[in-house]
C-alpha positions in Angstrom: 89.3 76.1 81.9 93.1 75.5 81.9 95.1 72.5 83.1 98.8 73.1 83.9 100.3 69.6 83.7 103.6 68.0 84.7 105.0 71.1 86.5 107.0 71.2 89.7 104.7 73.2 91.9 106.0 75.5 94.7 102.6 75.9 96.4 104.1 77.9 99.3 101.7 75.9 101.5 104.6 73.5 102.2 108.4 74.0 102.3 109.0 71.6 99.5 107.8 71.5 95.9 105.5 68.8 94.6 105.3 67.3 91.1 101.6 67.8 90.3 99.0 69.3 88.0 96.9 72.4 88.6 93.4 73.0 87.2 92.0 76.5 86.8 88.4 77.4 86.3 86.7 80.8 86.2 89.8 82.6 87.3 90.3 80.4 90.4 92.4 77.4 91.3 89.9 74.6 91.2 92.2 71.7 92.2 95.8 70.6 92.7 96.8 67.0 92.3 98.7 64.3 90.4 97.8 62.6 87.2 94.8 64.9 86.4 93.1 64.4 83.1 91.9 67.5 81.2 88.2 68.1 81.4 86.3 68.5 78.1 87.2 71.7 76.3 90.0 72.5 78.7 93.2 74.0 77.4 96.4 72.3 78.5 99.7 73.9 79.3 102.5 71.3 79.5 104.8 72.5 82.2 107.2 69.5 82.0 110.6 70.6 83.2 109.3 74.0 84.4 108.7 75.4 87.9 105.3 76.8 88.9 104.9 79.5 91.6 102.1 81.7 92.9 102.4 85.1 91.3 105.0 87.3 93.0 104.0 90.3 95.1 105.9 93.6 95.7 104.5 94.8 99.1 105.6 98.5 98.7 105.7 100.3 95.3 104.9 103.5 93.5 104.3 101.9 90.1 101.9 103.8 87.9 102.3 106.9 90.1 106.0 107.6 89.5 105.8 106.6 85.9 108.5 105.5 83.6 109.2 107.2 80.3 107.2 110.3 81.3 107.9 113.9 81.9 107.6 115.5 85.4 103.8 115.3 84.9 104.1 111.5 85.1 106.0 111.7 88.5 103.6 113.0 91.0 104.2 110.7 94.0 104.1 113.3 96.8 101.6 116.0 97.7 104.3 118.3 99.0 102.0 121.2 99.8 100.5 119.9 103.0 102.1 117.6 105.5 98.8 115.8 106.5 96.9 114.4 103.5 95.2 111.1 104.7 92.3 111.4 102.2 94.5 111.1 99.1 93.8 107.8 97.3 96.4 105.9 95.3 93.6 104.7 92.9 93.2 108.3 91.7 96.8 108.5 90.6 97.8 105.1 89.3 98.2 105.0 85.5 97.8 101.4 84.3 99.5 102.5 81.0 102.8 103.0 82.8 105.3 100.7 80.9 106.5 99.3 84.2 103.4 97.2 84.4 104.7 95.3 81.4 108.0 94.7 83.1 106.2 93.5 86.2 104.3 90.9 84.2 107.5 89.8 82.4 109.0 89.0 85.7 106.1 87.2 87.1 104.9 89.9 89.5 101.1 89.8 89.6 100.3 91.9 92.7 101.6 95.2 94.0 100.9 97.4 97.0 100.9 101.0 95.6 100.7 104.4 97.2 102.0 107.9 97.7 105.6 108.6 98.6 107.2 109.7 101.9 107.4 113.5 101.8 104.4 113.8 104.1 104.1 112.6 107.7 100.7 111.3 106.7 100.6 110.8 103.0 97.4 109.0 102.0 95.9 105.6 101.1 97.6 102.7 99.5 95.8 100.2 97.3 96.7 96.6 96.5 96.2 95.9 92.8 96.9 93.3 90.2 99.4 94.2 87.4 97.2 93.6 84.4 94.5 95.9 83.2 93.6 99.1 81.6 91.2 100.6 84.2 92.4 100.8 87.8 89.0 100.0 89.2 89.2 96.5 87.6 92.7 95.9 89.0 91.9 96.6 92.6 92.1 93.8 95.2 91.9 96.0 98.3 91.5 99.8 98.6 92.2 101.3 100.9 94.8 98.8 101.9 96.9 101.0 104.3 97.4 104.6 105.3 100.9 105.9 104.7 103.0 107.6 107.4 106.6 108.6 107.0 109.4 109.3 109.5 112.9 110.5 109.1 114.7 112.5 106.5 112.1 112.8 103.7 109.4 114.8 105.6 112.1 117.0 107.2 113.7 117.7 103.9 110.4 118.5 102.2 109.0 120.9 104.8 111.7 121.9 107.2 114.0 123.2 104.5 111.3 125.9 103.8 111.0 126.8 107.5 107.8 124.8 108.0 106.9 122.0 110.4 108.2 119.3 110.4 111.8 120.2 110.6 112.7 117.6 113.2 111.8 114.0 114.1 109.9 115.3 117.0 107.8 117.5 114.7 107.0 114.5 112.5 105.8 112.4 115.5 103.9 115.4 116.9 101.9 116.0 113.7 101.0 112.3 113.4 99.9 112.1 117.0 97.8 115.2 116.7 96.0 113.9 113.7 95.4 110.4 115.1 94.1 111.9 118.3 91.6 114.0 116.4 90.5 110.8 114.6 90.2 108.9 117.8 88.1 111.7 119.3 85.9 111.6 116.2 85.3 107.9 116.5 84.6 108.3 120.2 81.9 110.8 119.3 83.7 113.7 120.8 84.4 115.5 117.6 82.1 116.9 114.8 81.9 114.8 111.7 84.4 115.5 109.0 85.2 113.9 105.7 88.9 114.1 106.7 88.3 111.8 109.7 86.2 109.1 107.9 89.2 108.0 106.0 90.6 106.6 109.2 87.7 104.4 110.0 89.1 101.1 108.8 92.5 102.0 110.4 90.9 102.4 113.8 88.8 99.2 113.2 92.2 97.5 112.6 91.0 96.3 109.1 94.1 98.1 107.6 97.4 99.1 109.0 99.5 102.2 109.1 102.2 101.8 106.5 105.3 103.4 108.0 108.3 104.6 106.0 111.1 103.9 108.5 114.8 103.4 107.9 116.7 104.2 111.2 116.3 102.2 114.3 115.0 105.2 116.3 112.4 105.9 113.7 111.3 102.3 113.8 110.8 102.5 117.5 108.9 105.8 117.2 106.5 104.2 114.6 105.9 101.2 116.9 105.4 103.5 119.9 102.7 105.5 118.1 101.0 102.4 116.9 100.9 101.0 120.4 99.7 104.3 121.9 96.6 104.4 119.6 96.0 100.6 119.4 96.7 100.4 115.7 98.3 97.9 113.4 101.4 98.9 111.4 103.9 97.6 108.9 107.5 98.7 109.0 108.4 99.6 105.5 112.1 99.7 104.4 113.2 98.8 108.0 116.8 99.4 106.9 118.3 99.2 110.4 116.0 96.4 111.4 118.9 94.0 111.7 120.1 96.1 114.7 116.9 95.7 116.6 115.6 92.4 115.3 114.6 90.9 118.7 112.6 94.1 119.6 110.8 94.1 116.3 110.0 90.4 116.7 108.6 91.0 120.2 106.3 93.7 118.8 104.7 91.3 116.4 104.8 93.9 113.6 105.9 92.8 110.1 108.7 94.3 108.1 108.9 95.1 104.4 112.6 95.3 103.6 114.2 97.2 100.7 115.1 98.7 98.4 118.4 97.1 99.0 119.3 97.1 95.3 119.8 100.8 95.3 122.5 103.4 96.3 122.9 104.5 99.9 121.9 107.9 98.8 121.2 109.5 102.2 122.4 109.1 105.8 119.5 107.0 107.1 120.1 104.2 104.5 123.9 104.0 105.2 123.5 100.6 106.8 121.4 99.1 104.0 122.3 95.4 103.5 120.8 92.3 101.9 121.4 90.5 105.2 118.6 92.4 106.9 115.6 90.4 105.7 117.2 87.1 106.7 118.2 88.3 110.2 114.7 89.6 110.8 113.1 86.4 109.6 115.3 84.2 111.7 114.4 86.4 114.7 110.7 85.6 114.1 109.6 88.7 112.1 107.3 88.2 109.2 109.2 89.7 106.2 108.4 90.8 102.7 111.0 92.2 100.2 110.3 95.3 98.2 112.0 97.1 95.2 110.3 100.4 96.2 109.8 100.8 92.5 111.0 103.0 90.8 113.9 103.3 93.4 114.8 99.9 92.1 113.0 98.6 89.0 110.1 96.3 89.9 111.3 93.5 87.5 114.3 93.0 89.8 112.1 91.8 92.7 113.1 88.1 92.1 116.8 89.2 91.9 116.5 91.0 95.2 114.9 87.9 96.8 117.8 85.8 95.3 120.4 88.0 96.9 118.6 87.9 100.2 118.5 84.1 100.0 122.3 84.1 99.4 122.9 86.5 102.3 121.2 84.2 104.8 117.5 84.1 104.1 117.6 80.8 102.3 115.6 79.8 99.2 112.2 79.2 100.9 112.5 82.2 103.2 113.1 84.4 100.2 110.3 82.9 98.2 107.9 83.4 101.1 109.0 87.0 101.2 107.6 87.6 97.7 104.6 85.3 97.9 102.7 84.1 100.9 104.3 86.3 103.6 104.0 89.3 101.3 100.3 88.5 100.8 99.8 88.1 104.6 101.4 91.4 105.3 99.2 93.1 102.7 96.1 91.2 104.0 95.3 89.6 100.7 96.4 86.0 101.6 92.8 84.8 101.4 93.1 85.3 97.6 96.8 85.4 96.8 100.2 84.2 97.8 100.0 80.4 97.4 98.7 77.7 95.0 95.7 76.5 96.9 92.2 75.5 95.9 89.8 78.5 95.9 92.5 81.2 95.5 92.9 83.4 92.5 94.8 81.8 89.7 97.6 84.3 89.7 100.6 82.2 88.7 104.1 82.4 87.2 105.8 79.5 85.4 109.6 79.7 85.3 112.3 78.0 83.4 114.7 77.5 86.2 114.8 79.0 89.7 113.5 82.6 89.7 116.1 83.4 92.4 118.9 82.8 89.9 119.6 85.5 87.4 119.8 83.2 84.3 116.2 81.9 84.8 113.3 83.2 82.7 109.6 83.4 82.7 107.7 81.0 80.5 104.3 82.5 81.3 102.5 84.7 83.7 98.8 84.2 84.5 96.4 86.6 86.3 92.8 85.4 87.0 93.6 82.2 85.1 94.5 84.1 81.9 97.9 84.0 80.3 98.9 87.7 80.3 102.5 87.3 79.3 104.4 84.7 77.3 108.2 84.2 77.5 110.2 84.4 74.2 110.0 80.7 74.0 106.7 80.3 75.6 104.4 77.4 74.8 
């Protein structure tokens, strides 16, 4: 049992912090309130002068798959031999020994959505995991958590350059439609049973979304069109030109995961990348998360990305929501994560200062109520 006392709590259940204590028991938040006395045998963390937040969430990442400090064998993010690979599971590729997990903990990032890259029109299954552990099975919160689809330059460059389909945007959409139609026939009982179709069951039951790699406005519209045609849920990942069509995205009801904005404009479809995009989308009524797309931008810079987005029009609480409760909602783990609320997992970050400001630092990071990272001057 652990009691965090005297902290300024950003619960993300309200748009203002509260001066209160937080009691943790068996890995869960037991209670939040003022003037709490430590139960017998409880440890006490004095957070006087510190800010307390729910652990931060990166809603789109390749951590542990595209590993740091490894040779090419540690960077196997894309199965570039077949454009349709829905049965691939991120949990079979994530290496918890990747040093980037340490960086995530040091920045207060306790939850990540992880999966394959964007070379394939249908790339496989994402998983939502926590950032502390040695065995991936013990880190999983939700798997499968989404099925990856990709539009635009990456699939064309991977396959079209070799004279294979897809070499056009039309080819990408056609392959995705053909595969989803086969899956729909299978679930309607009009197709023989195949292992390759079973992986779509939770998608067609709308328990998980398509996770769409989309940068350009036309690709965003194509992804939404396909989701509507098949009656599926979808998240719009990257959504680089989302600010150009914010009202249309808001009308669709689909959420956006914006980023990596702290990266070079390395290809044509990201030429309009801007930190103003998440704020414009959020103000239009779109639910927004912010991503580093690690390792495109390093995962430890997620709070910095949120801080720049706040400066560029998103505001402090809008940016905090984009890496806490709104990210959790988009990833469908908000019943456990994303806010400081009784009954939720005790995944918490304690900061010296405002995490959206670059000079701030982490005093402690907790996952399941355990302190998994101490700051240099941690207590």
